[in-house]
Structures are given as C-alpha cells and as structure tokens.
N, C-alpha and C positions, 0 to 999 in steps of 0.2 A: 352304425355300431350295433353289434349283436347284444342281446340281453345277457346280463351277468348270470352265471349259473347259480342255482340255489341248492340248498341242502336236499330238496326233493329230487333235483336232477342227479345228484350224487347217489342218493338212495336207489333211484331207478337204474342207473348205470351199474351199480354194484349188486343189485338184486337183494337189498337189505332194507330194514326199516330206518326211518330218520333217527330213531332213538339209538340204533346201532352206530350210525354215522357220528352222532354226538359223542357216544362213548369212545369211539376210536380217536376222535380229535381231542378229547379231554383226558381220558385214561387209557391209552392204547394197550398197556400191559394187561388190562382186564378183559381184553377181547381175544378170541382164538386167533393164532397167527395167520391162518389162511383167510379168515374173514377180514382181519385187519389189513392184510396186503391187498385184498380186492378193493376195499374202500379207499385206501391210500392211492391205489392206481387210478381209481375213478377221479379222485380229487385232483391228481396230477394231470390227467387227460383233459378234464374240463376247465382246469385253472380256477378251481373254486377257492374262495377266500372267506372264512367264517366272518360273520358280522359281529363285531364286538358290541355294538349297541344292542342288537337283538339278544345276544347271549347275556348281556348285562341285565336286560329287562327280565329275561327268564330266570336268572339266578339272583336277581336283586343285587348284583355286584357290578362295579365299574371296572375293576382291574387296576384302579388308580389308588395310590396311597399318598398322603400329604406329609410334608416336613415344613414346620413353621419356625422361623427364627425372628427375633425382634428387629434384626437389621444386619447388614454386612459392612456397609461403608459409612464413613463420615459424610453423609449426604450434603449437609450444609456447606462443606468445604470443597465439593466437586465443582470444577469450572464447567461452563456450558460446552457442549460438544455437538457440532452439526456437520456430519460427514457428507451431507448432500449439498452443502454450500459450494458455489463455484463449479468447477469441473471435476471435483473429487480428488484433485491433486494438491498436496501441500505446497506452500511457497518454498519451504526448505524440507528436504527429505529426512534430515537428521540434525541434531544439535549437539555440540560438544560442550560438556560441563566439567570444569576442573574442581577437584576437592569437594565433590558432592557428598552431603551427609545423608542420613537415612530419610526415606520418604515420610512425608507428614500428612498423607492423604487418608490415613486411617486403615489402609488395607492390611498392613503388616500385623495390626493388633487383632485381626479377625481370623488368623490362621486356624484356630481351634474350630470355628464354624466351617471353614473351607474343608478341613479334613473330615469332619463329621458328615458333611454333605457328600463328599466323595465316597465314603463308606456306605452311606444310605443308597446312593445311586448304584453302586456295585451289587449290593444285596438285592435291591429291587429288580435289577436286570436279571440276576441269577434266578430269581423266583418268577420271572415272567410278569412282573408288575411294572407299571408306569409310575414314576415319582413326580409329584407336583410340589414345587417349592414356593412357599409364600414368605414374603419379607414384610414385616409390619412396622418398620421404622416410621415414627410420626403417626402411629395409628393407635392412640391410647384406648379407643373403644373396641379394639380387636375386630373391626369389621371385616378385615381381610381373612382372618382365620374362620370367621363365621361363614363367609362365602365359600371358603374351601371345604367346609364340613358338608356342604350340599353337593359336592362334586367328587368326593373320595369315599373309599370304603373304611378308612381309618386314618388317624392323625398321629404324628410324632411332634411334640412341642417341647421347646426348651423350658425348663422350670423357670418360673417367675416371669415368663415372657408375656403372659396374659393374666388378668386378675383371677383369683380362685373361683369366684362365683361364675365368671364367664366360662372357665374350664369345666365346671360341673355341668353347666348347660350344654356345652359341646358334647360331653361324655354321654348325655342322654340321647344324642343323635347318632354318634359314631364312636367306635372304640378309640381310646386315647392312650398313648404311651408317653410318659414324662421322662425327658432326658436330662440328667444331672439333677442334683439336689435330692435330699432324703424324702421318704414318704412322711407326710404330715397329716394324719387323720383322714386320708382319702382312700379310694378303692381303685385307683388307676394302676396300671402296670408302670414300673419304674426301671430305668437303666442308668447306672451311675458308676463311679470308680471309687477306689479305696482312699478317698481324700484324707479322712481323719487319721488313719493309721500311718499313711505315708508322711504327712506333715509332722506327726509326732516323732517319727524316726529321724526325719531331717532336722528337727529342732534339737533332738538329743545329740546329733552329730555336731551341730553348730555350738552347742553349749560345751562340748568337749574341746572344741577349737578355741573357745574364748575363755577357758578356765572357769566356766560356770557363770560368767557375767551375762545378764539378760540381753538379748538382741532387741533392736527396734523392729517393729512389724509394720510392713507396708500393705494395707488392705486395699481391695478394689471397691467398686460401688456397693452400697448396702444391699441392693437387690440381686447381687451376684448369686446364681444358683448353687455354686460350689463354695462360695466364700465362707458360709457359716461352718461347714464341715472342716475346712482347712484351719479356720480360727480355733475350732474346738480341739483339733489335734495339737496345735501350738500351745494352747492353754494347758492341756493335759500334761504335756512334757515339761512346761515351765513349772507347774505345781508339783510334779513328781520330783523335780530338782530342788524343791524347797524354796522356790522363789515366789514372790507375789506378782500375780498378773496385773494388779493395780499399779505396780511400779514400772510396767513396760510402756515404753513410748510407742503409741500407735499413730501412724500417719495414713493418709488415704489418697489414692489416685483413682484414675478411671480406666485402668487396664491398658492404657496406651504407653508407648515408649516415651512420648513427649511428656506425659505426666510424671513418669519415673525420673526423667531428666530434671524436671523442676524440683522434685523432692530431693534428688541428689545435690543439686546446687544449693538448696536451702540447708542441707546438713553440712556442707562444706563451710557455709557462713556461720553456722551456730556451733559446730563441734561434732566430731564423728562419734557414733556409737561403736561398741566392739564388733557388732555385726548388724546387717540389715537383711531381713527375710521378707521377700516379696511374695504376694499371693498369686502372681503369675510371672511368666518370663519376660513379657514385653516391658513391664515396669522395671524389672531388675536390669534389663539391658539399657534402659534409659538412665538408671542410676550409675551403671558402669560408664556410660558416655560422660556423665557429669564428673565423676571421680577422675577419669582418665584426663579430661581437660584441665582439671585442677591439680594434677600431679599426685593424686592420692593413690597409694599402692594397695592393690587388692591381690591377695588377702592380708598382706602384712599389716596395713593400717586398719583395715576393716574387712570383715568377711561379708560376702554377698551371695544370696541364693534366690532362686526363682521357683516356678512350678508350671508345668505343662509339657516341657520337653520338645519345644519347637526346634527346627533345624538350626536356626540362627543362634541358639544358646550354645551349641557346640563350636561355633565359629567366632564367638566373641573373644575379646582380649581382656582378662584371661577367660578361658572356657568356663561357662557358667554351671555351677552345681544346681541341679534342679530335680524335679520329679517328672518322669515321662509318663503321661497318661495315654492310653491307646485310643487316640482320637478317631482314626479310621474305623477301628473295631467298635467304637461306641455307635457310630452310624449303622454299621452292619447289625449289631446286636439289637438296636431299636427296631429295625425292620423285621428281624427274626421274631422278636417278641410280639410285634403287631400282627405278623402273619399267623402266629399261634393263636392270638386272640380272635382273629377272623374265623378260624376253623373251630375254635372251642370258646364260644362267647360266654358260656356259663362257668368257665374255669375260675378258680380263686385268683385274686390279683397276684402278680409276680413281681418280685424285686430282684434285679440282677446287678451284681457289683463286680466290675472287672478289675483285675490286679494291675498294679502300676510298678514302675521301676524307680528307685532312688539312685540318681546318677551323681556320684561324688567326683567333682572336677576341681581344677586349680583355684577357682574363686573362693573356695572354702578350706583349702588344704594349707595350713600354716607350717606343715612339716617340710614343704618344698622350698 
C-alpha cells in the first residue's frame, strides 16, 4: 500500500506553499482562481484528504459540537432486546393486535426532543460540523456532559437538565447555549420561544369560551424548562380577567399521555371544570382519551387545550387546540447561536426568542 499523500505533496505538485494549500481548502474564495484551480487539481490527482485531527490541533478546534438532553425514553420500561440471539430471525415475523391503544413506552412524549435533535443535525451538517448527542438519563452528577465537554468545541444543553453550578463549570471550558427557559442571572447564550405571550393569548381565548370561568391548569414536572414561562402567561391572563389565581385548580402530571389520562379519569370522578389547559400536548391528549372513554363531550362539557403543536394534536378527536412551537427551528437556532459564539467568543450573551402559533381547533370552540 502506497503512502497517503500529505499537504506537502499537494504543495509540491501545485508549486505553492502549504499555507496556500490550507487557504484553498478552508477559504477558497480568498485565493486567486488560477491558484485555487491548480491546488484543487493537485488534491484530486493525489487523492489527498485533509487530516481532521491535525487541523483540529492547529486550530484548537475539533469541528464537533454537542447536544445534551436529560433523556429520550422511559428507560426503566424498555424490555431487553438481543438481536444477536439465535440466528437473528424472529419466531414470528409480525403480530396482529386488535384494538390497540397508544404506545406506553414513553417515546411519544419525547417528540419535542426528537424534533429539536433533527433541527440541530440539519444545521450542524449545513455548517460542516459534526453533532455529538449525549443522553443523561439516570446521570444526576452530569458525568456524561462533563465528558462531552472535553470532546467538543461547544455545547447546547436543555435548560434545567444539569445543575446550575455544573453548568457554570462547563461554561469555563467550552461555550454553552441553553435551550428553552429564560435567562436567570447567567451569561450563557439562550434560545427559547414566546411561551409566556402565547399561553396568555390561549388563556384569554379559553376564558371567552367559558364565560369568564377559570379553567383548571395541568402543569408538568416542576423542573420543566418552559413550565415556568407558560404558568406565568396563564397567571397574567387570569389576573387581567379579574380572577384570583389562588382559586385556580392546579393539577400536575409528568408530560406523558398516560399521566394526562390519569388526570382526566380523576376529573370525571370528581366533577368536570369548565376547561382544562395543559402545559403540553401529550398530557392534553391523555385527558381527551379519558373523557372520550367516559362519554364526556369536548368542548361542549369541557374545553381542553395543549401546548407544543405535535402532529398528533391535529389528529385527535376532537382536534386539539394548542400552541405550535417551532421545534425543528429551535434546534437549528441553537447551533447557529453556538457557531456565532465560536467565531466571536468575546461577544455579549445573546437571547433569541422564536415566535409561535396559537392554533384554535375544535377542542376549544363551543360555537361549533
């Protein structure tokens, strides 16, 4: 096997310096066309492939950025899987199931993270970067994200996914962009959506449908990065309508459809509120499941709304009123902001807020 060509071989073949070869490969528009063409011809003839590791050492860059989430799946509920067992062929190639309900493996509740990841992947690819994804479920000490920090040029982390003190330590090693959640006395770059304003508008719509009677509010986990902003918008609209927030019934789920179903079943047993506003779509869909099974008519008996704008919300019965946040664009924006920070490390911290859409559908329209 012949020796792999080096940058020195390319420079000799093109009769230029190795610095010129480097400029052609990194910023071709900065080199005269005839010189650029000569270098690229030499690269093609020799089959030269730039060394990413060598370039990274020279530039102190890896070309890799990280995206850290607290977890994707309900890991504790996933059954064992061994595709190498036996001859690799299943005993039965398929199974027929009649009357199947929604999946309970936790996947559907993570569509937000799936879409953000897809957006981050697209933007990283567009910028010639490699995206490293870390999943920290069951990692309270954030050891996974610390390990990632030693392998990447910068990190995107979901707000509240790691402790604040750990985040500050990470930011001393690599640039950090915080995804979702407001800035709270820190100097990181932030990317979020207009949670407060959208939830306030949605609450005003619900109050108009209920004749001013206060809805029940279904909150998610207390550490939800967007939960505080959505609750703030709800409170502002309730107060502006002359109602007391103290009189609002607040229930709590874990952002899964199953938890929303349990809440809905409990409300059927205790008595229905005029409306139920959920802080995410999955819980609202679970509530609709429970109400439909109990013969509760939505929106005639009770108005139901969600937040996120996942595709399943448009396909529910009735279609779910919700707020569509730009999940894919969130991932793209986070990588854009991180790329800016890598080129301008001394720039002032940036806060980017993306617009959302309030989608009024049948689950809240009593005029139909």
